[in-house]
Steps between C-alpha positions, in 0.01 A plus 500: 500500500651833400496788749312812394763775492284801415142613528283519192368840388158411647657402831702825507181702441325311779802546728483876447124495568517296820807692623301825473228336707748382764669842530330790325679830440463765769493868422492573874840334552627574149580136425427288195287191504650155457389519136763770438721431197823499703360271769354266239837484323665411833245225562555349156879529525518329839229233482749216462382189681169669579401514132308172506290566811431859393394379154279238665334768715446723197354209302271419793385864502420482129304175550303655787426807287415292193734727303823689558458701821617813317202463261246462781292802599673677791190461721516119466873466568476527879276193520741297291794614712309402814443151357872468428582612853277224641603215270829603339731324747875529466496647147278789613717560807808499279342753265421737787848456653671579170291814448565619856874435497552688175273785603673555834846513348408777256692820582187717480320281750799487735528881490130535582557280805791715613753222449854553387565375147764239576537133555425392860852357533780539594389788726167342584192670636474569871198342663367622833544270796193291555351322796736206551271354766278381215756223451470375860241229413734367232797499739285328767441202271857400562699277270239438235725668246826354373802671651739675261848352498 
């Protein structure tokens, strides 16, 4: 069985449509939607091993819609997306994860969140100290975990 390496034009149109539904543009925050050309290009360029499950989710969407999702009336799309959310399984979760990861690494989105445009390493991001007592129940279980050597 050969691995699907790219999305078909129909799948790319449906990806753009569902991505806009997952994260619409916001004028209030001056950020694009996930259907933005740059974000879509990033998704397509980095799909890699996720191509098959994403294609499966997009094909499932088209089957639920009875046509390409992009061709469906906008008012009917939400119902189809809801059906995918309920019955799409791992492929649907993969589709959403891919859209989110590419969206939240876009420079415009990072700027709108007040984040510095840099890789998280080697400097890292400082996290505030949390409530370490939340781990007490885990520690109280004793040696149920394998000790590091």
